[in-house]
C-alpha positions, 0 to 999 in steps of 0.5 A: 521359429522357436528363435524368434518366438523367444525374441518376440517374447523377450520384446514384449516381456521387456515392454510388459516390464517398462510399462510396469516400471512405468506405473509403479513410477507414476504410483509413487509420485501419486502417493508423494503428491497426496502427502505433499499436498496433505502436509501442505494443509497441515502447514497452511492450517498450523500457521493459523491455529497454533499459538506459536505464531500469536502474541500475548494477546492471541493476535497473529504475528507476522511469523504466520506467514513462514508456515502459511507459505511453506503451507501453499508451496507444498500444496502446489508442489503436491499437485504438480509432482506428478507432471513436468512442471514438478521442478518449477513447482519445487522453486517456486516453493523455495521462491515462497519460503525463502520470500517469507523467510527473508520478511522475518528478518526485517524490523517493521512492526506496529510502532511508528519507524522506517523499517530495516533489517535486524542485527546479526545478533538478534538474527543469529539469536531470535531468527536462526532458522529464517537466516539458515534457510536464506544461507541454504537458498542462496547456496542452492541459487549459486550452484543452479545459476552458474550456467545461465551467468554467462548469457545474462551477463552478456546480454546486459552488456549488450542492451544496458552497458557496463557503466549503466549497469554499475549505476542500476546496482548502485542504485537498487543497493541504496534503494533497498534500505531506509537512510537512518543516522545509525551507520551499523544498522544502515550499513547491515540493511543495505547488505542484507537487503543486497543479498536478498534481491540477488537471491530472489532474483536468481531464484526467479530466473531458475524457477521459470527456466525450470519449465519444459519448452513444450510446456512453456509453449501452451502456458504462454499462448494462455498468458498471451490470450489473457493480456491480449484479450480475447474480443473479437470486435475490431474497435481499438476505442478503449473501453471496460470489459470483464477483465477489468470489472473482475480485476476491480471487484477483486480489489474493492473484495481485497481491500474491503476485507482488510479494512474490514479484519485487519484495520478493523473499520478504524482509524488508526493514524491520527489524520485519519481521526480528524478526517473521520471526525470532519466527515461526521459533522458534514454528515450531520450538515455542519461545517464546524462543531461547538467547542465541547465544556473543558476543552483541555480534557478533549484536546488533541493534537490538530484540534483547535481547541481554544477557538469557540468552534471547533473544526478539522484543519484538513481540507474539505474534498475527502471528508465530504466523500467520507460522509456519504459513507458515514451517512450510510453506515460504512465509512471504512467501505469507501476507500475500498470502493474507491480503489476499484474505480481507480482500477476501472479508470487505470485500464482506460487511461493505459488503453489510451496511452498505449494498447490494450495488452499493456493496459491488462498488464498495468492492471495486473500490477496495479490490482496486486501492489501492497502500496495500492491495496493498503491505500485502498484500505485506510481512511486516508484521502489518496484513493480519492486523489488518485481517482479524480486525477485519474478521471480528469486524465482520461476525460482530457485524453478523450477531449483531445482525441475526439476534438470535443473541447467541452469535455476539457471543463470537465476535466478542469472540473476534477483537478478542481476536486484534487485541489479540494482533496489535497491542495499540493497534488492538485497543483501537480495534477494541473501543471501535468494535464496542462503540460498534455494540452499544449504537448498534444494539440494540434493547432495553436488555436485548439490549445489555447480553447482546450486550455482555457476550458481546462483552467475554468474548470479547474477555477469553477470547482477549486474556488469552492474553497473560498466560501468553505475556508471562510465559513470556517476561518472568517477569511477566505484566503486563509485555510484551516490548516494555515490558520491552526499551525500559525496560531497554536504553532509558528508562521511558516511551520508548513509553508513550502521551501527552505528555511529554519522555521519549517517542520515540527522538529518530529522524531522522524525529522532528519534535521530541524528547518528544511534544507535541500539535503534534507530534501534530498534525504526524503527523497531517498527515504521514500524511494527506500519505501517504493522499493518494498511497498510498490509491488513487495517484490523480493527482486526490488520493486524498482528493478525493472524500472531501473534497467529500462531507464537506463538502457536509453530505450525510453520511447516518447510515449513514456516520457510523461511517466518520467515527467510526471514522476519528476514533478512530484518528486521535486515538488514535495522535495519543498515540503520539510517532511517526507510523509513517514512510513505509514503507508509507503511513500503516501505523499507520492501517491499519485506517481503509483500510475507513472511507476506502473507505466514505466514497470509495463514498459520495462516488460515490453522492453525485455519481450521485444529483445527476447524471442517467443519463449524467453518472451514468455518465460519474462511475463511468467516471471512477473506473474510469479512474482505477483503471486509471491507478493499476495500469499507472502508480503501482503498478509506479512505486512497485514500481520506484523503492521497494520493490525493495531497499528501504532497501538490504536485498540478499537476494543472501546467500542465493544467495551462501550457496548458490553456495559451499556455505557449510554449518556455517560461521560468515560474518563480515559486514564493513560496515554493521550496517544494512542489510548485517548485518541482511540477513544476520542473518535468515538465522540458524538458530533458536538460533544452532546447527545444522549451518547457516551462522551469520552474525555481524557483524564488530565489530572485531579483540576480538570477533572474537578471541572469537567466533573462539574460540568457534565454533572448529569451524567453517570462517570465511568474510568476506563484504563487504556492499553498503555495501563493495561497492557492489551486492551481497555478495561474498566476501572470504576463505574457506573458512579455518581459525579456528586456521591463518588467521584467527589469523595474519593470513591473510585 
């Protein structure tokens, strides 16, 4: 009896002791969680508050992303430290800091050039911490991933093949760096880019593998509920739902925030300045403006300063849409709204071509694409082009499915709208949708009728350019861009095709003229931009597409995407310029939809080959990559590149307001671009009225003439940022043209 009591007492004591230890263990985990959360909040605050992460003018630099990412990682780790997800959270923290650290190793910056990795000496001297962290990340990833390598290699061999794997690896390595004539920089970028891609991939694999099976089953069910949808209606007809509307609102808010706070609601690229100039005089009911007095003082690249009437050289479609924003006083909001429209149209389009699950995955990818988001932030016409092209495709597919031939007229009308925005994109969309009609119509009668309706609708809207060209250039068959470059440069300088007379000889142009070799180089440059900008993934944005296409498992319903990309690449290969690094591969922007489609098909290909637990881990990996983009890449790109991009400082607006310039003449001293270009954008339509007029100080001879022509205005002299090393600064004023400037008083 006593022994039994003793035994029971021992057992009860062990239970109590075990419960006590468990309680203590949990208590320590909760304490650790609180400490980690506090540390995370501190780091996030420090990333915005400390001067170490700002430049000499107090502006955030790309360096702030490192403490920001570390802080977010610690916050997640702190919240999950007392759960079964703690190991996953730890690896997520490593992935966040590793991504942010590797971004610091890149030389992108605010001046125009293709980004590349910094030299080894630069990394060792100025970015040693980031380099050391990536090295440490590599060591722990190599150690942790060893047990997964065998199954991964075996799977690749059986589903892709040896030589295809080799091609994929080579393609991804060369896509990871922009071609440059400096072989040292190019080689360094290739090696560092390949290193970062492999380490990032390994980190993501280990991170999702660390989730316990039981937890993965629960989270997998939630992922399926989101991407499959929970609508009880049985209809399969493509339609919008709360998911699509929520994604569109997210995109509008994000792009609008970037446009207002990062881009400062102001055009930075010369093309944007001309678009806004055109939109303003269109909003005023004009197709041209009268040339100002002393045009030399107001001339810029792309301004026909020798003509009696001034005009923008671009097609009228996008400026006409932008004019709506000008009229409402929110021109900076037009592209963010169009980005939201594109999300809604893309959601319907992907349902028409695939299914709702694919459409939702595509919308998630598109909504978090840096290429898409930053294109929705700017003043360029590409987002309107994409919206019109998507609208035409959605209507055309609806027409083919419902057998309503008259709807092809509407689809053709939107093709014509695309041609009014970007004529070459209009030709590309016309070819692709024309092929769609011929390929998917059931009978030849329907093919002929649908094609005729499509062509008629296209002609009806595209031909609107004829009276516009007549009004601007005096010839209905001469576009303003052709008239300008022929008169101010030489014939065929902007023509398609190959030849020595093509091209402007810009610094980013590989060779004089244009040739097939240069077309290949341009394609390589744009491919490198896609690898980084499409999704902003450290593993490479083209990773899934590359392995999916090379696997040979591309389905018939994916061929449209492959064909679309090929048509875009080959067509723009005929143009001498690659488009530059301003906003990713911007000339190829209409290819973003087929690129997203192939990425989604790549995800589904992997899912079909994997059992449910692994399938869910793959989808979790994609969501983690998307999260890394939102936390690391987009903030880094915003601060490192697009704030004051190309040296444009819109503070001239505040200077004009604070000094009450009113009806005056402001002479800008400094560089023509960006100092004067930035101020030029503020000039009133027709360069008259009671608003301030901004002219460029080109020397005494021009100054004397302009002072005589604007003798009724007070004069201000303003130094540009290239002189001040900061913002704009009033050097002198207000002054009277007759009494002060002509007597030499400044």
